[in-house]
A tleap script that builds the chain and sets N, CA, C and O, in Angstrom:
source leaprc.protein.ff14SB
mol = sequence {
  NMET MET LYS GLY GLY MET GLY ASN MET MET
  LYS GLN ALA GLN MET MET GLN ALA ASN MET
  GLN LYS VAL GLN GLU GLU LEU ALA GLN THR
  GLU VAL GLU GLY SER ALA SER ASN GLY MET
  VAL LYS ILE THR MET THR CYS ASN ASN SER
  VAL LYS ARG VAL GLN ILE ASN ASP ALA ALA
  MET ASP ASP ARG GLU THR LEU GLU ASP LEU
  LEU LEU ILE ALA LEU THR ASP ALA LYS ALA
  LYS ALA GLU ALA THR SER GLN GLN ARG MET
  ALA GLY VAL VAL PRO ALA GLY PHE LYS MET
  PRO CPHE
}
set mol.1.N position { 107.665 53.808 166.883 }
set mol.1.CA position { 108.539 53.976 165.718 }
set mol.1.C position { 107.928 54.309 164.469 }
set mol.1.O position { 108.370 55.172 163.711 }
set mol.2.N position { 106.814 53.556 164.242 }
set mol.2.CA position { 106.122 53.866 162.953 }
set mol.2.C position { 105.554 55.316 162.953 }
set mol.2.O position { 105.641 56.037 161.959 }
set mol.3.N position { 105.001 55.685 164.057 }
set mol.3.CA position { 104.412 57.070 164.120 }
set mol.3.C position { 105.485 58.135 163.887 }
set mol.3.O position { 105.234 59.091 163.154 }
set mol.4.N position { 106.665 58.003 164.482 }
set mol.4.CA position { 107.687 59.006 164.182 }
set mol.4.C position { 108.113 59.006 162.750 }
set mol.4.O position { 108.384 60.079 162.212 }
set mol.5.N position { 108.194 57.845 162.074 }
set mol.5.CA position { 108.573 57.743 160.780 }
set mol.5.C position { 107.592 58.460 159.889 }
set mol.5.O position { 107.983 59.155 158.951 }
set mol.6.N position { 106.324 58.296 160.178 }
set mol.6.CA position { 105.207 58.917 159.390 }
set mol.6.C position { 105.265 60.392 159.610 }
set mol.6.O position { 105.065 61.111 158.631 }
set mol.7.N position { 105.531 60.977 160.859 }
set mol.7.CA position { 105.624 62.342 161.055 }
set mol.7.C position { 106.783 62.938 160.355 }
set mol.7.O position { 106.644 64.035 159.813 }
set mol.8.N position { 107.900 62.322 160.317 }
set mol.8.CA position { 109.052 62.721 159.570 }
set mol.8.C position { 108.790 62.872 158.104 }
set mol.8.O position { 109.196 63.829 157.445 }
set mol.9.N position { 108.075 61.853 157.621 }
set mol.9.CA position { 107.767 61.841 156.169 }
set mol.9.C position { 106.821 63.025 155.856 }
set mol.9.O position { 106.941 63.690 154.827 }
set mol.10.N position { 105.910 63.247 156.759 }
set mol.10.CA position { 104.991 64.368 156.477 }
set mol.10.C position { 105.748 65.700 156.554 }
set mol.10.O position { 105.440 66.599 155.772 }
set mol.11.N position { 106.713 65.871 157.450 }
set mol.11.CA position { 107.468 67.112 157.430 }
set mol.11.C position { 108.285 67.213 156.160 }
set mol.11.O position { 108.374 68.303 155.595 }
set mol.12.N position { 108.880 66.150 155.685 }
set mol.12.CA position { 109.650 66.217 154.427 }
set mol.12.C position { 108.720 66.608 153.261 }
set mol.12.O position { 109.131 67.401 152.414 }
set mol.13.N position { 107.491 66.083 153.186 }
set mol.13.CA position { 106.501 66.342 152.129 }
set mol.13.C position { 106.210 67.778 152.194 }
set mol.13.O position { 106.183 68.459 151.169 }
set mol.14.N position { 105.970 68.309 153.468 }
set mol.14.CA position { 105.568 69.786 153.565 }
set mol.14.C position { 106.673 70.629 153.105 }
set mol.14.O position { 106.416 71.607 152.403 }
set mol.15.N position { 107.951 70.330 153.449 }
set mol.15.CA position { 109.095 71.085 153.060 }
set mol.15.C position { 109.243 71.041 151.544 }
set mol.15.O position { 109.547 72.051 150.909 }
set mol.16.N position { 109.023 69.844 150.965 }
set mol.16.CA position { 109.207 69.787 149.479 }
set mol.16.C position { 108.047 70.613 148.827 }
set mol.16.O position { 108.283 71.292 147.827 }
set mol.17.N position { 106.884 70.566 149.341 }
set mol.17.CA position { 105.804 71.374 148.819 }
set mol.17.C position { 106.088 72.863 148.884 }
set mol.17.O position { 105.806 73.605 147.943 }
set mol.18.N position { 106.648 73.287 150.005 }
set mol.18.CA position { 106.993 74.708 150.192 }
set mol.18.C position { 108.134 75.132 149.162 }
set mol.18.O position { 108.104 76.202 148.555 }
set mol.19.N position { 109.071 74.249 149.040 }
set mol.19.CA position { 110.169 74.443 148.029 }
set mol.19.C position { 109.641 74.584 146.685 }
set mol.19.O position { 110.023 75.507 145.966 }
set mol.20.N position { 108.760 73.700 146.287 }
set mol.20.CA position { 108.134 73.628 144.965 }
set mol.20.C position { 107.381 74.992 144.676 }
set mol.20.O position { 107.484 75.575 143.597 }
set mol.21.N position { 106.669 75.416 145.662 }
set mol.21.CA position { 105.941 76.656 145.501 }
set mol.21.C position { 106.875 77.877 145.330 }
set mol.21.O position { 106.583 78.801 144.571 }
set mol.22.N position { 107.973 77.847 146.043 }
set mol.22.CA position { 108.965 78.919 145.962 }
set mol.22.C position { 109.564 78.933 144.540 }
set mol.22.O position { 109.700 79.985 143.915 }
set mol.23.N position { 109.912 77.747 144.063 }
set mol.23.CA position { 110.499 77.685 142.677 }
set mol.23.C position { 109.546 78.091 141.663 }
set mol.23.O position { 109.923 78.807 140.736 }
set mol.24.N position { 108.235 77.662 141.762 }
set mol.24.CA position { 107.220 78.067 140.814 }
set mol.24.C position { 106.987 79.624 140.805 }
set mol.24.O position { 106.709 80.223 139.766 }
set mol.25.N position { 107.107 80.193 141.930 }
set mol.25.CA position { 106.994 81.675 141.988 }
set mol.25.C position { 108.207 82.356 141.291 }
set mol.25.O position { 108.087 83.379 140.618 }
set mol.26.N position { 109.345 81.730 141.498 }
set mol.26.CA position { 110.611 82.232 140.839 }
set mol.26.C position { 110.505 82.094 139.315 }
set mol.26.O position { 110.874 82.983 138.548 }
set mol.27.N position { 109.951 80.866 138.902 }
set mol.27.CA position { 109.835 80.626 137.529 }
set mol.27.C position { 108.791 81.614 136.807 }
set mol.27.O position { 108.930 81.959 135.634 }
set mol.28.N position { 107.800 82.005 137.577 }
set mol.28.CA position { 106.863 83.040 137.008 }
set mol.28.C position { 107.535 84.353 136.734 }
set mol.28.O position { 107.004 85.168 135.980 }
set mol.29.N position { 108.714 84.593 137.334 }
set mol.29.CA position { 109.385 85.857 137.071 }
set mol.29.C position { 110.573 85.716 136.144 }
set mol.29.O position { 111.149 86.705 135.690 }
set mol.30.N position { 110.951 84.404 135.854 }
set mol.30.CA position { 112.103 84.134 135.097 }
set mol.30.C position { 111.717 84.251 133.586 }
set mol.30.O position { 110.749 83.638 133.137 }
set mol.31.N position { 112.499 85.051 132.825 }
set mol.31.CA position { 112.191 85.342 131.475 }
set mol.31.C position { 113.182 84.470 130.590 }
set mol.31.O position { 114.337 84.271 130.966 }
set mol.32.N position { 112.690 83.966 129.415 }
set mol.32.CA position { 113.489 83.401 128.445 }
set mol.32.C position { 113.096 84.006 127.068 }
set mol.32.O position { 111.988 84.516 126.904 }
set mol.33.N position { 114.003 83.941 126.109 }
set mol.33.CA position { 113.748 84.492 124.805 }
set mol.33.C position { 113.903 83.470 123.713 }
set mol.33.O position { 114.890 82.741 123.615 }
set mol.34.N position { 112.857 83.458 122.886 }
set mol.34.CA position { 112.873 82.549 121.705 }
set mol.34.C position { 113.103 83.443 120.529 }
set mol.34.O position { 112.709 84.610 120.517 }
set mol.35.N position { 113.763 82.865 119.515 }
set mol.35.CA position { 114.001 83.679 118.329 }
set mol.35.C position { 113.934 82.825 117.061 }
set mol.35.O position { 114.023 81.598 117.082 }
set mol.36.N position { 113.770 83.558 115.958 }
set mol.36.CA position { 113.738 82.868 114.702 }
set mol.36.C position { 114.531 83.667 113.635 }
set mol.36.O position { 114.579 84.896 113.689 }
set mol.37.N position { 115.108 83.004 112.733 }
set mol.37.CA position { 115.805 83.609 111.673 }
set mol.37.C position { 116.880 84.658 112.124 }
set mol.37.O position { 116.909 85.835 111.765 }
set mol.38.N position { 117.711 84.066 112.925 }
set mol.38.CA position { 118.879 84.931 113.466 }
set mol.38.C position { 118.384 86.208 114.120 }
set mol.38.O position { 119.001 87.264 113.981 }
set mol.39.N position { 117.254 86.109 114.843 }
set mol.39.CA position { 116.765 87.193 115.636 }
set mol.39.C position { 115.836 88.186 114.948 }
set mol.39.O position { 115.495 89.231 115.502 }
set mol.40.N position { 115.433 87.834 113.725 }
set mol.40.CA position { 114.518 88.708 112.981 }
set mol.40.C position { 113.218 88.843 113.782 }
set mol.40.O position { 112.596 89.905 113.758 }
set mol.41.N position { 112.810 87.823 114.467 }
set mol.41.CA position { 111.673 87.814 115.354 }
set mol.41.C position { 112.066 87.168 116.699 }
set mol.41.O position { 112.586 86.055 116.776 }
set mol.42.N position { 111.765 87.981 117.782 }
set mol.42.CA position { 112.161 87.468 119.172 }
set mol.42.C position { 110.822 87.554 119.975 }
set mol.42.O position { 110.019 88.478 119.846 }
set mol.43.N position { 110.681 86.572 120.753 }
set mol.43.CA position { 109.635 86.520 121.773 }
set mol.43.C position { 110.184 86.299 123.102 }
set mol.43.O position { 110.971 85.375 123.309 }
set mol.44.N position { 109.770 87.181 124.101 }
set mol.44.CA position { 110.233 86.963 125.536 }
set mol.44.C position { 109.045 86.640 126.312 }
set mol.44.O position { 108.019 87.321 126.292 }
set mol.45.N position { 109.222 85.513 127.040 }
set mol.45.CA position { 108.150 84.994 127.961 }
set mol.45.C position { 108.709 84.505 129.243 }
set mol.45.O position { 109.901 84.230 129.374 }
set mol.46.N position { 107.796 84.398 130.221 }
set mol.46.CA position { 108.237 83.826 131.522 }
set mol.46.C position { 108.111 82.339 131.408 }
set mol.46.O position { 107.503 81.804 130.482 }
set mol.47.N position { 108.706 81.683 132.383 }
set mol.47.CA position { 108.614 80.199 132.473 }
set mol.47.C position { 107.258 79.655 132.868 }
set mol.47.O position { 107.049 78.445 132.953 }
set mol.48.N position { 106.345 80.576 133.108 }
set mol.48.CA position { 104.885 80.097 133.305 }
set mol.48.C position { 104.094 80.447 132.057 }
set mol.48.O position { 102.870 80.566 132.092 }
set mol.49.N position { 104.830 80.613 130.932 }
set mol.49.CA position { 104.193 80.858 129.536 }
set mol.49.C position { 103.460 82.124 129.413 }
set mol.49.O position { 102.503 82.144 128.638 }
set mol.50.N position { 103.784 83.228 130.095 }
set mol.50.CA position { 103.273 84.514 129.895 }
set mol.50.C position { 104.138 85.299 128.939 }
set mol.50.O position { 105.295 85.598 129.234 }
set mol.51.N position { 103.570 85.635 127.780 }
set mol.51.CA position { 104.398 86.360 126.817 }
set mol.51.C position { 104.520 87.818 127.285 }
set mol.51.O position { 103.516 88.466 127.582 }
set mol.52.N position { 105.796 88.343 127.351 }
set mol.52.CA position { 106.041 89.670 127.800 }
set mol.52.C position { 106.331 90.650 126.658 }
set mol.52.O position { 105.895 91.801 126.696 }
set mol.53.N position { 107.088 90.172 125.617 }
set mol.53.CA position { 107.444 91.093 124.537 }
set mol.53.C position { 107.558 90.289 123.146 }
set mol.53.O position { 107.943 89.123 123.061 }
set mol.54.N position { 107.196 91.032 122.169 }
set mol.54.CA position { 107.403 90.464 120.740 }
set mol.54.C position { 108.143 91.619 120.017 }
set mol.54.O position { 107.733 92.777 119.939 }
set mol.55.N position { 109.289 91.129 119.502 }
set mol.55.CA position { 110.141 92.151 118.635 }
set mol.55.C position { 110.181 91.595 117.288 }
set mol.55.O position { 110.517 90.429 117.081 }
set mol.56.N position { 109.834 92.431 116.346 }
set mol.56.CA position { 109.921 92.095 114.856 }
set mol.56.C position { 110.763 93.040 114.163 }
set mol.56.O position { 110.505 94.243 114.198 }
set mol.57.N position { 111.826 92.541 113.491 }
set mol.57.CA position { 112.676 93.331 112.710 }
set mol.57.C position { 111.863 93.860 111.433 }
set mol.57.O position { 111.042 93.132 110.874 }
set mol.58.N position { 112.112 95.058 111.037 }
set mol.58.CA position { 111.457 95.629 109.880 }
set mol.58.C position { 111.502 94.758 108.630 }
set mol.58.O position { 110.523 94.645 107.891 }
set mol.59.N position { 112.598 94.183 108.426 }
set mol.59.CA position { 112.782 93.310 107.216 }
set mol.59.C position { 111.849 92.062 107.220 }
set mol.59.O position { 111.550 91.521 106.155 }
set mol.60.N position { 111.418 91.631 108.349 }
set mol.60.CA position { 110.559 90.509 108.487 }
set mol.60.C position { 109.130 90.865 108.106 }
set mol.60.O position { 108.318 89.953 107.952 }
set mol.61.N position { 108.794 92.064 107.952 }
set mol.61.CA position { 107.485 92.521 107.738 }
set mol.61.C position { 107.077 92.627 106.259 }
set mol.61.O position { 105.960 93.032 105.935 }
set mol.62.N position { 108.007 92.253 105.378 }
set mol.62.CA position { 107.666 92.298 104.010 }
set mol.62.C position { 106.619 91.221 103.471 }
set mol.62.O position { 105.830 91.460 102.556 }
set mol.63.N position { 106.703 90.088 104.105 }
set mol.63.CA position { 105.822 88.923 103.673 }
set mol.63.C position { 105.042 88.406 104.883 }
set mol.63.O position { 105.599 87.876 105.844 }
set mol.64.N position { 103.831 88.575 104.790 }
set mol.64.CA position { 102.871 88.114 105.926 }
set mol.64.C position { 103.088 86.685 106.257 }
set mol.64.O position { 103.286 86.339 107.422 }
set mol.65.N position { 103.058 85.839 105.268 }
set mol.65.CA position { 103.128 84.362 105.595 }
set mol.65.C position { 104.429 83.962 106.236 }
set mol.65.O position { 104.441 83.112 107.126 }
set mol.66.N position { 105.544 84.561 105.800 }
set mol.66.CA position { 106.835 84.351 106.373 }
set mol.66.C position { 106.909 84.863 107.835 }
set mol.66.O position { 107.454 84.229 108.739 }
set mol.67.N position { 106.322 86.042 107.980 }
set mol.67.CA position { 106.220 86.644 109.382 }
set mol.67.C position { 105.441 85.688 110.292 }
set mol.67.O position { 105.881 85.460 111.419 }
set mol.68.N position { 104.366 85.146 109.886 }
set mol.68.CA position { 103.554 84.280 110.707 }
set mol.68.C position { 104.417 83.025 111.017 }
set mol.68.O position { 104.457 82.616 112.177 }
set mol.69.N position { 105.097 82.407 110.050 }
set mol.69.CA position { 105.994 81.276 110.357 }
set mol.69.C position { 107.064 81.624 111.291 }
set mol.69.O position { 107.391 80.804 112.148 }
set mol.70.N position { 107.693 82.865 111.200 }
set mol.70.CA position { 108.753 83.197 112.154 }
set mol.70.C position { 108.300 83.474 113.501 }
set mol.70.O position { 109.045 83.254 114.456 }
set mol.71.N position { 107.037 83.980 113.660 }
set mol.71.CA position { 106.387 84.133 114.938 }
set mol.71.C position { 106.139 82.784 115.643 }
set mol.71.O position { 106.346 82.624 116.846 }
set mol.72.N position { 105.684 81.828 114.817 }
set mol.72.CA position { 105.423 80.447 115.406 }
set mol.72.C position { 106.740 79.855 115.862 }
set mol.72.O position { 106.825 79.302 116.959 }
set mol.73.N position { 107.795 79.966 115.014 }
set mol.73.CA position { 109.012 79.401 115.337 }
set mol.73.C position { 109.605 80.015 116.594 }
set mol.73.O position { 110.146 79.300 117.438 }
set mol.74.N position { 109.512 81.319 116.727 }
set mol.74.CA position { 110.085 82.021 117.945 }
set mol.74.C position { 109.290 81.657 119.164 }
set mol.74.O position { 109.880 81.477 120.229 }
set mol.75.N position { 107.995 81.538 119.076 }
set mol.75.CA position { 107.197 81.207 120.152 }
set mol.75.C position { 107.455 79.682 120.638 }
set mol.75.O position { 107.480 79.357 121.825 }
set mol.76.N position { 107.631 78.850 119.618 }
set mol.76.CA position { 107.943 77.462 119.954 }
set mol.76.C position { 109.272 77.344 120.597 }
set mol.76.O position { 109.453 76.541 121.512 }
set mol.77.N position { 110.274 78.172 120.117 }
set mol.77.CA position { 111.596 78.185 120.735 }
set mol.77.C position { 111.590 78.710 122.193 }
set mol.77.O position { 112.316 78.211 123.052 }
set mol.78.N position { 110.751 79.727 122.435 }
set mol.78.CA position { 110.686 80.381 123.805 }
set mol.78.C position { 110.017 79.348 124.730 }
set mol.78.O position { 110.422 79.208 125.884 }
set mol.79.N position { 108.944 78.586 124.212 }
set mol.79.CA position { 108.224 77.655 125.067 }
set mol.79.C position { 109.129 76.572 125.456 }
set mol.79.O position { 109.132 76.162 126.617 }
set mol.80.N position { 109.955 76.044 124.489 }
set mol.80.CA position { 110.853 74.905 124.797 }
set mol.80.C position { 111.907 75.389 125.834 }
set mol.80.O position { 112.228 74.641 126.758 }
set mol.81.N position { 112.447 76.617 125.699 }
set mol.81.CA position { 113.417 77.107 126.682 }
set mol.81.C position { 112.732 77.254 128.056 }
set mol.81.O position { 113.360 76.924 129.063 }
set mol.82.N position { 111.502 77.724 128.145 }
set mol.82.CA position { 110.826 77.869 129.357 }
set mol.82.C position { 110.633 76.516 130.085 }
set mol.82.O position { 110.808 76.400 131.298 }
set mol.83.N position { 110.250 75.469 129.248 }
set mol.83.CA position { 110.027 74.121 129.805 }
set mol.83.C position { 111.362 73.609 130.315 }
set mol.83.O position { 111.416 73.100 131.435 }
set mol.84.N position { 112.458 73.719 129.540 }
set mol.84.CA position { 113.696 73.175 129.959 }
set mol.84.C position { 114.199 73.916 131.309 }
set mol.84.O position { 114.716 73.277 132.226 }
set mol.85.N position { 114.021 75.199 131.351 }
set mol.85.CA position { 114.358 75.917 132.571 }
set mol.85.C position { 113.538 75.469 133.823 }
set mol.85.O position { 114.067 75.342 134.927 }
set mol.86.N position { 112.304 75.254 133.600 }
set mol.86.CA position { 111.431 74.824 134.568 }
set mol.86.C position { 111.837 73.421 135.122 }
set mol.86.O position { 111.931 73.217 136.333 }
set mol.87.N position { 112.074 72.458 134.170 }
set mol.87.CA position { 112.438 71.111 134.493 }
set mol.87.C position { 113.774 71.119 135.260 }
set mol.87.O position { 113.949 70.359 136.212 }
set mol.88.N position { 114.696 71.964 134.847 }
set mol.88.CA position { 116.020 71.988 135.530 }
set mol.88.C position { 115.857 72.532 136.912 }
set mol.88.O position { 116.476 71.996 137.831 }
set mol.89.N position { 115.071 73.557 137.134 }
set mol.89.CA position { 114.869 74.202 138.446 }
set mol.89.C position { 114.117 73.207 139.381 }
set mol.89.O position { 114.465 73.074 140.554 }
set mol.90.N position { 113.096 72.524 138.849 }
set mol.90.CA position { 112.260 71.579 139.670 }
set mol.90.C position { 113.080 70.368 140.020 }
set mol.90.O position { 112.844 69.795 141.083 }
set mol.91.N position { 113.984 69.947 139.248 }
set mol.91.CA position { 114.865 68.783 139.509 }
set mol.91.C position { 115.586 68.973 140.794 }
set mol.91.O position { 115.869 67.943 141.405 }
set mol.92.N position { 115.931 70.114 141.308 }
set mol.92.CA position { 116.653 70.433 142.443 }
set mol.92.C position { 115.683 70.309 143.654 }
set mol.92.O position { 116.154 70.114 144.774 }
set mol.93.N position { 114.366 70.416 143.464 }
set mol.93.CA position { 113.423 70.295 144.515 }
set mol.93.C position { 112.980 68.951 144.811 }
set mol.93.O position { 112.858 68.598 145.984 }
set mol.94.N position { 112.713 68.121 143.789 }
set mol.94.CA position { 112.209 66.780 143.969 }
set mol.94.C position { 113.353 65.876 144.116 }
set mol.94.O position { 114.237 65.890 143.260 }
set mol.95.N position { 113.416 65.074 145.151 }
set mol.95.CA position { 114.645 64.105 145.290 }
set mol.95.C position { 114.685 63.146 144.154 }
set mol.95.O position { 113.646 62.807 143.589 }
set mol.96.N position { 115.889 62.687 143.791 }
set mol.96.CA position { 116.183 61.729 142.757 }
set mol.96.C position { 115.381 60.457 143.066 }
set mol.96.O position { 115.335 59.993 144.205 }
set mol.97.N position { 114.751 59.908 142.017 }
set mol.97.CA position { 114.029 58.640 142.163 }
set mol.97.C position { 112.686 58.774 142.744 }
set mol.97.O position { 111.967 57.778 142.825 }
set mol.98.N position { 112.266 59.994 143.179 }
set mol.98.CA position { 110.957 60.226 143.746 }
set mol.98.C position { 109.945 60.182 142.645 }
set mol.98.O position { 110.108 60.871 141.638 }
set mol.99.N position { 108.905 59.399 142.794 }
set mol.99.CA position { 107.850 59.250 141.897 }
set mol.99.C position { 106.624 60.043 142.373 }
set mol.99.O position { 106.146 59.773 143.474 }
set mol.100.N position { 106.104 60.979 141.629 }
set mol.100.CA position { 104.918 61.626 141.992 }
set mol.100.C position { 103.743 60.747 141.935 }
set mol.100.O position { 103.666 59.984 140.973 }
set mol.101.N position { 102.740 60.739 142.897 }
set mol.101.CA position { 101.638 59.814 142.857 }
set mol.101.C position { 100.527 60.123 141.824 }
set mol.101.O position { 99.484 59.470 141.821 }
set mol.102.N position { 100.756 61.107 140.966 }
set mol.102.CA position { 99.790 61.461 140.030 }
set mol.102.C position { 100.359 61.551 138.639 }
set mol.102.O position { 99.632 61.856 137.693 }
savepdb mol mol.pdb
quit
């Protein structure tokens, strides 16, 4: 009985690992957009933090310091959205109450 239980647990762990890998691959292709100042600056990145596009409205280019701040805000916004999307998608893979051993 103990041996069958352990084998079943190993199968479940392997399935969970395969599902996690699939979700990670999907997240690498999933894009989110962060923005600042009503879209004056937009940054598009994947959920594995690869920046794909930076869009800057001409009006934002008047002041270098403000532009730098807007870029930082947009990047922070995109990163937060990527993390939230990743957590949401991973929640469906890992069973409720499951504690990772690391």
